[in-house]
N, C-alpha and C positions, 0 to 999 in steps of 0.2 A: 504494499499500500504506499509506504513512505517512499520507496524507490520510484514508483510510478509518478508520485507527486513531484519528487525532485526533478525527474526528467522533464516533466511538463513545465515546471518553473524555469528550468535551465533553457528549454527551448524558447520560451517566451523572452527571456533576457537576451538570448543570442539573437533573435529576430529584431528586438528593439535596438540592440547595438549596431547590427548590420544596417538597419534602416537609418539610424542617426549618422553613421558613416557615409551612407549613400547621399543623404541630405546635405552634409557638409561638402562632399565632393561636388555635388551639383552646383553649389554656390561658387566654387573655385573653377570648375571645368564644365564642359558640356555634360548634360545628364547622361548617366550610363543606362543601357537597356536593363530592364529588370531581369536578373539572373538568379534570383532566390526564390523562384516559384515553389519548388518542392518544400521549402521550409514553411511556407504559409499553408 
């Protein structure tokens, strides 16, 4: 139970971090194509 919960939380944090990095990169460079589909 706890293992599944940790995996879910870790996945959410990972997605949020990747999204933030993509947003920051979009401000500096041209937007990158969405390549994180499987994580969502």
